[in-house]
N, C-alpha and C positions, 0 to 999 in steps of 0.2 A: 555670523547669525544668520538661519537661512530662511527662503523663501519661504518658508512656512510665516512666519511672525510679519511677515509683508502682505500688502496691499498703498491701491490707489483706490481714492477716494475721487470721479466723478458727475460731474456737474454736467444730465443729457445735456438741459432745457429747462430755463427758469420760465416755459409757454406751466401752465394747470389749470386742466378743463375745468377748474372746484375753487371755487368763493367760501374760501372757510372764515371764518370769523372772528379764530385764534392764528392765521397764516402769517408762522418767520418771517414767509417774502415779507406778506401786505400786496394780495388783488385788491386784498377792498382798502388799507390804508395809501391816504393820493401822500400823506409825508414819505412812506415808507416804497413806496411807485418811482414817492421823487428822487430813491438815490442813484445814484450812480451802475445798476440793476442792466444789465443783457439780455434783456428780455423776447430770443430767442434760441432757435436748435443749436445748440454744434452744428458747425457744418464739416460735411469732406473732409477736410485740410486735417481737423483737429478730435475728430472722427483717429482720421490715417496715422493721427498720432498719439491716443492713445495707444488704437491698435502694436505698432510699434512698441511702442511702452511694455505689455502687455507679452510682444515670449521676446522681451529681453532674460525672459526666465527667470526676473529679479524678485518678482511676486507671486503671493498663491492670491490674491483676492484683489478680486474691484466692488467695491458696495457704486450701485451706479444709486443718485438723487435728482431730484431736484426740483421747484418745479415737481414732472412727474413727469418719471425716467422712461417710462413703457411709453408714451405718446413720442416717443423721435422713429423718426422713419429709418431710421440704421441701428434698430436695436436690437433684433437677430441679427447684423454682420458683428456686434460689439460680443455677442453675448458664446455666436461659433468663434471667437476665435479666445473667450475664457475655456471652451469646451480642448481644444486644440492647445492649448496654453498649461492646460491642466488645471484652470486658477477655481475655483470657487466664484457666484455669481449670486452679491447680494444686492435685492431689489426691493429698495422701501416704496411701494406703492402708491393708493385710494382704488385700483383692486377697480378698476371704473371699463378696462381691456378683457374682452374676452377669455373663456378661459381655453380657447383655441391657441391661444399669444401666446400668456404662462402653459400651455403642451406644448406646445415649438422649441417656449428657453430653454424648460430643466429636458426636454428631447438633443440638446448639448452644449449643453453644462452639469456643472453640478451648484443649484443651487438654492439659493435657502431668504422664501420672498415672507414677507415685510410687509401684512398688507395692515394698513394705517385708517381705522371706516371714523371716515369725519358726519354725522350722522343727519344733521343741516340741510347738509346736502346729494341724500341718496334715498332709498327706495327701498327698508331695510330691510322685508319681508322674502327682497328679492335676493338681496348680499348675500343672505343671512342661508338663503340657497343655492346658492351662486360658490358663496365658497364651502358649505359641504358637498358638493359634487366633486371641487379640484376636487380641496381631502382628498375624496374616495378612488377621486382614481390617477390618484400623484406617482409620481416615483416614490421608492423611498430610501432614494439619497437627497430627493429633497422638505428640505426643514419648513412648512408651512405654519406662519401664528400669526396676531394680531395685535394692531395695537393701541386704543380709543384713546383720547384725551379726556379728560372731566372740565364736565361744564354743568354748575349746577344746576338748570332746569331739567339735562337729559343725565343726571345721574340715573335715575328707576335705571327708565332703559338700559344706563353700560351693565346695567345690575344685573336685566333677564336673560337678554343676550349675549351676556357670558356663561348666566349656569346653560343655554340652549346650547350656546358651542359646546361649551367640555361637558358636552352627550353622546357631543359625535369628537366626542375625542382633539376642537377647537382649542389655544387656546387661549384667547383677553387676556394683556398686559391694560391695567386700567392708572392711567398716571396722571399726572396730576399737574395743571396749567402755575407755570410758574412767574410769578413777580418779583420784580427787584430784587433777584438773585432767588427768591424762595417759595414755597407755598403760597398759588392761590391765600391771599392772609382771606380772601374771601369770602372760601368753601359757608357748605352752611355745617355746626357740627355737627349733621348725622351721615358728613360723607365719613370724619376724620374721622368717627364710631363708628361704621363699617367700615375705614380700612384694617381697624386700629383688633376690633375685634377680630374680624377674617383676618390675619396676617399678613397683611398688603401691606405692602411698600411704595407710597405713591410716589416718588424716589430712590429710587431699590443702589442699594452700597456710595448715594449722594452725590452717582454717576450724575446728574442736572445739577451748577451752579455750586463744580467743585469751589471754593479757594487751588489760585493756582501759584500767584503772580510767585514767581522766581521759584520756583518747583521744575528738575529736569524734565527733559516731557520728548518719548522718544523721534511724535510726526516732524516734520520734516529728515528724517533719515528713514530711518523704518516704512515710508508713507509718505504721500503724494498728495496734493486739490493739485483737481484739476478742473476749471472752471470749463462754459459750452465758451470762451472766449480766447482759451487755447492757453494761461496762464499758469502759471503751476509757486506755489503759492508751500508753507507748511503743511495747513493747515484748513480748517474750515473761516479762522478767525486770519480775515482777509486782510482786517485792519490793523490785527497788529504788528504792529515796530517790528522791524527786519523779516516779518513771513510772507512774501513775497521770494521766490526760489530765480525767478524768473516764463519764461512761456517753455511751448512744446519746442521748440525754434532753437529752445535753449536754454540750461536752465543745470544747477550744483548742488544735488543736495547735501544734507550737516556733513558733518566726518561725525559726529558724535551728540548724543542728546543734551539740548538745551536749553536754558532756563528759558519758559513764558512770561512774559511778558502784559499779558490782560489776566489782573484782578481774576477771572472767575472768567468758566466752563464751564461754558452752558448745552457741552454737546457729549453725548457716553458714547462714539464712539470712537474716542479712544480711548477717555478712562475705560470703557468693556474689555478691550483687549491693552492690559496691564500699558499704554505709551506715558503716563506720568511719576516715575519714579520715588520723583521723593514722598 
């Protein structure tokens, strides 16, 4: 398999400057905050280790997540290393940093920029203007899109923003909240009716909450997950039995696709890239 089919997923930090009510990290949830997650930026030794992996030529893409990945002080170093290695940089961001920063990043590498809109945390008008400004001046190679997680009380606003951004050529994907492995069961019927009428799949291609137990997956062979602490896992599911591969100091990737050991995959990263084989 060539490098173009392989990627690194790196959590640059667990720190975030937003406090979203539905956050999977759980900055507003004391029970989730009590988990043993290191809430800090990846230190230099970890960043340097990630850059060393990028320089091996084994990978074509690096996915940066968090927390809010762009607040890491070495975000430009990572982008520069990716550019030199010929890798695409995929960033999922709350877009709180300046457009100047994103311009610098896209000047250093090929950038796929996904903006997650968190309506309770932002000035909507300012964000729309900022997104349109970036879109107008972005490089041709830069991919730019946005997503929003629908809540009942913000649904009308989501639809209006989607229509406004569409006029400027910016796609806003409407995504469902997930509950117990299924689309949020307390959605107002009008949300489900709107999605059906407009052919919007709130759970595209079954990517979220996908049954995976026993299915062969290339995660850990064609891709690795690196935490801000420098641990290396097969994928984002750190609690998966047999999922830890080691650390940046010493790890071994799987030789072949291995069966998934969790019942449900709630992350679209691997499903979108064809990692699930069965």
